C-alpha positions in Angstrom: -31.7 5.6 1.3 -28.5 7.7 1.4 -26.1 7.1 -1.6 -22.8 5.6 -0.5 -20.0 8.1 -1.0 -17.0 7.0 -3.1 -13.7 6.5 -1.5 -10.2 6.7 -3.1 -6.7 6.9 -1.9 -3.0 6.0 -2.1 -1.8 3.2 0.2 2.0 3.0 0.1 3.8 -0.1 1.2 7.4 0.5 2.7 10.0 -1.4 4.8 13.3 -3.1 4.8 14.3 -5.7 2.1 12.8 -9.1 2.3 10.1 -8.6 4.8 7.4 -9.6 2.3 6.3 -6.4 0.9 5.7 -7.7 -2.8 3.9 -10.7 -1.5 1.6 -8.4 0.5 1.1 -6.1 -2.4 0.1 -9.0 -4.8 -2.3 -10.4 -2.0 -3.9 -7.0 -1.5 -4.3 -6.4 -5.3 -5.4 -10.0 -6.0 -3.0 -10.1 -9.0 0.7 -10.7 -9.5 1.8 -7.1 -9.9 5.2 -7.2 -8.2 8.0 -9.9 -8.9 8.9 -12.0 -5.9 12.1 -13.8 -5.0 14.0 -14.7 -1.8 16.8 -12.3 -2.8 16.9 -8.8 -1.3 16.5 -5.9 -3.6 14.1 -7.8 -6.0 11.9 -4.7 -6.3 13.7 -1.7 -7.9 10.8 0.5 -8.9 7.8 1.9 -7.3 5.0 -0.3 -8.7 1.3 0.6 -8.5 -1.5 -1.9 -8.3 -5.1 -0.7 -8.3 -8.1 -2.2 -6.7 -11.5 -1.2 -8.2 -15.0 -1.6 -6.7 -18.1 0.3 -7.3 -17.8 2.4 -4.1 -14.0 2.6 -3.9 -10.6 2.7 -5.6 -7.5 1.7 -3.6 -4.1 2.6 -5.3 -1.5 0.4 -3.7 2.2 1.2 -4.2 5.0 -1.3 -3.8 8.4 0.2 -3.1 12.1 -1.1 -2.9 13.4 -2.3 0.4 15.0 0.6 2.3 18.9 0.2 2.3 22.0 2.4 2.5 23.0 3.0 -1.1 26.2 1.7 -2.6 25.7 3.0 -6.3 23.4 5.3 -8.1 20.7 2.6 -8.9 20.3 2.0 -4.9 20.1 5.8 -4.5 17.3 6.0 -6.9 15.7 2.8 -5.1 15.9 4.7 -1.9 14.3 7.8 -3.4 11.3 5.7 -4.5 10.8 4.5 -0.9 11.2 8.2 0.6 8.8 9.6 -1.9 6.3 6.9 -0.6 6.2 8.7 2.8 5.2 12.0 1.1 2.0 11.1 -1.0 0.2 8.4 1.0 -3.2 8.5 2.4 -2.4 5.5 4.4 1.0 4.2 5.0 1.7 0.3 5.4 5.0 -0.1 7.2 5.9 -3.9 6.8 8.3 -5.5 9.2 8.5 -9.3 10.1 9.4 -11.6 13.0 13.0 -12.1 11.9 14.4 -8.7 11.5 15.5 -6.7 14.5 13.0 -4.1 15.6 15.3 -1.0 15.4 16.8 -1.9 12.0 17.2 1.0 9.8 16.3 3.6 12.6 16.9 6.6 10.3 14.0 5.7 8.0 11.8 4.6 11.0 12.3 8.1 12.5 10.9 9.6 9.4 7.8 7.3 9.7 7.5 8.3 13.4 7.2 12.0 12.3 4.3 11.4 9.8 0.8 12.5 10.7 -1.0 10.3 8.2 -2.5 7.1 9.5 0.3 4.3 9.7 -0.4 0.6 10.0 2.4 -1.4 11.2 2.3 -5.0 9.8 4.3 -7.7 11.5 4.5 -10.2 8.8 5.5 -13.9 8.8 3.9 -14.6 12.1 3.7 -18.2 11.2 7.4 -18.4 11.9 7.2 -17.4 15.7 5.3 -18.2 18.9 2.7 -16.1 20.8 5.0 -14.9 23.5 7.8 -13.7 21.1 5.0 -11.8 18.9 3.7 -10.1 22.1 7.0 -9.0 23.0 7.6 -7.7 19.6 4.2 -5.9 19.5 5.1 -4.1 22.9 8.6 -3.1 21.3 6.9 -1.6 18.3 4.2 0.3 20.4 7.3 2.2 21.9 8.9 2.9 18.6 5.8 3.8 16.6 3.2 4.9 19.3 0.7 6.3 16.9 0.7 3.3 14.5 -2.0 0.5 14.6 -0.4 -2.9 14.7 -1.5 -5.8 12.7 0.2 -9.2 12.9 -0.1 -11.0 9.6 1.0 -13.7 7.2 0.9 -12.3 3.6 2.0 -15.7 2.4 -0.8 -17.7 4.3 -3.4 -14.9 3.7 -3.8 -14.5 7.5 -5.6 -11.3 8.8 -5.4 -9.8 5.3 -9.1 -9.4 5.1 -9.2 -7.5 8.4 -6.3 -5.4 7.2 -8.3 -4.6 3.9 -11.3 -3.5 5.9 -9.3 -1.1 8.1 -7.6 0.4 4.9 -11.0 1.0 3.5 -12.2 2.8 6.7 -9.2 5.1 6.5 -9.5 6.1 3.0 -10.8 9.7 2.3 -13.8 10.4 0.3 -12.8 11.2 -3.3 -13.5 10.3 -7.0 -11.3 7.7 -8.5 -7.8 8.8 -9.6 -7.5 6.4 -12.4 -9.9 4.7 -15.0 -12.1 2.2 -13.1 -10.8 -0.6 -15.2 -7.0 0.1 -14.7 -4.9 -2.3 -12.9 -1.7 -0.5 -12.9 0.0 2.7 -14.2 2.7 0.7 -15.9 2.8 -0.3 -19.5 2.8 -3.8 -20.9 6.6 -3.7 -21.7 7.4 -3.0 -17.9 5.9 -6.3 -16.8 7.6 -8.3 -19.6 10.9 -6.8 -18.4 10.2 -7.5 -14.7 9.1 -11.2 -15.4 12.4 -11.7 -17.3 14.4 -10.1 -14.5 12.6 -12.1 -11.9 13.6 -15.4 -13.7 17.1 -14.1 -14.0 17.1 -13.7 -10.0 15.9 -17.2 -9.7 18.4 -18.7 -12.4 21.7 -17.0 -11.7 23.9 -16.9 -8.5 26.0 -14.3 -6.7 26.3 -10.8 -8.2 24.9 -11.6 -11.5 21.2 -10.8 -10.9 22.1 -7.4 -9.3 24.1 -6.6 -12.5 21.2 -7.4 -14.8 18.7 -5.1 -16.3 16.2 -5.9 -19.0 15.0 -3.6 -21.9 12.1 -4.6 -24.2 13.0 -3.4 -27.7 10.0 -4.7 -29.6 6.5 -5.6 -28.5 4.3 -6.5 -31.5 0.8 -7.6 -30.5 -0.8 -9.6 -33.4 -4.3 -11.4 -33.4 -3.1 -14.6 -31.8 0.6 -14.0 -30.7 2.7 -11.3 -29.1 6.2 -11.0 -30.6 8.7 -9.7 -28.0 12.5 -8.9 -28.4 14.3 -8.2 -25.2 17.9 -7.2 -24.2 19.4 -8.6 -21.1 22.0 -5.9 -19.9 25.0 -6.8 -17.8 27.9 -4.8 -16.8 31.0 -7.1 -17.7 32.0 -9.4 -20.5 32.4 -12.3 -17.9 28.8 -11.8 -16.7 27.7 -12.0 -20.4 29.3 -15.4 -20.7 27.5 -16.7 -17.6 24.1 -15.4 -18.5 24.5 -17.2 -21.9 26.1 -20.2 -20.6 27.5 -23.2 -22.3 26.2 -23.1 -26.0 23.5 -20.8 -25.0 21.9 -23.2 -22.5 21.4 -20.7 -19.7 19.8 -18.0 -21.8 17.7 -20.6 -23.4 16.4 -21.7 -19.9 15.8 -18.0 -18.9 13.8 -17.6 -22.1 11.6 -20.6 -21.5 10.9 -19.8 -17.9 10.0 -16.1 -18.8 8.0 -17.1 -21.8 5.6 -19.3 -19.7 4.9 -16.5 -17.2 4.6 -13.9 -19.8 1.9 -16.0 -21.6 0.1 -16.5 -18.2 0.2 -12.7 -17.7 -1.2 -11.8 -21.1 -3.1 -15.0 -21.6 -1.8 -15.2 -25.1 0.9 -17.0 -27.0 4.2 -15.3 -26.9 7.3 -15.6 -29.2 10.2 -14.3 -27.1 13.7 -13.4 -28.3 16.5 -12.7 -25.8 19.8 -11.0 -26.5 22.7 -10.2 -24.0 24.5 -6.9 -24.1 27.4 -5.3 -21.9 26.9 -1.9 -20.7 29.8 -1.2 -18.4 28.8 0.1 -15.0 25.3 0.9 -16.1 24.0 1.1 -12.4 26.1 4.2 -12.0 25.3 6.0 -15.2 22.5 8.6 -15.1 21.7 8.1 -18.8 21.2 4.4 -18.4 19.2 4.8 -15.2 16.9 7.3 -17.1 16.4 4.8 -19.9 15.1 2.2 -17.5 12.7 4.6 -15.7 14.9 5.2 -12.6 13.9 8.9 -12.3 16.6 11.3 -11.1 16.1 14.4 -9.1 
């Protein structure tokens, strides 16, 4: 009997903000790798999640939603999305039944020019009817004629298995790119910071979540506990006051919410200390962006 060849490849997920890319990523990887909230621009980095089986390794990559940048941080976020068009073996372009078909046509024309396999995923199909969906499929056939179209619901796990099967068929024969027990290329501290930032997005209103960055200053793993000290960065003194809240109540709530999820993630008891620091206009400062892993050209 012929031995089955090993397949490996990079499957990059791109699309506009809020179409469900991170929900899809977590569904495909089978673990919560990307943070998810209803707010746009939740994902800021390019995040890798790895699926390992004896005969294949799929390296999924979640990217920030494509937008027109207003400050340097958003420029870097767009760079992450553009880089995903260059190094994929398979590209997943995610749209949904809500957004206009020709939204962000500049990015779309770049996708149109690619000669790699493109799977166009129309997400959230539970929010539409058959006739509207058929119209949408026809419109997308015109816009991306080479793409294969998959109507899906990432949230409800609809057609995900069929999608996974097709991705596997498209992967090239190759040895694994990462160790076979790897789940991601990111260190533990990255996920701590992302979990805290996710809770901040859920907890605070208006511009506050977008002005927040989280840095993990200490991560000490002991036998039965992990001790973590993290800094919550904001841009202005007024924001610092809002993040801390009356008698420190808001910061305390943020800490409790984050600690529960971090404990779930590491399956270990967590001692978490949070501090708030003002770094004026950090989103436009190259040195700050480098510190937080937003690589510059």
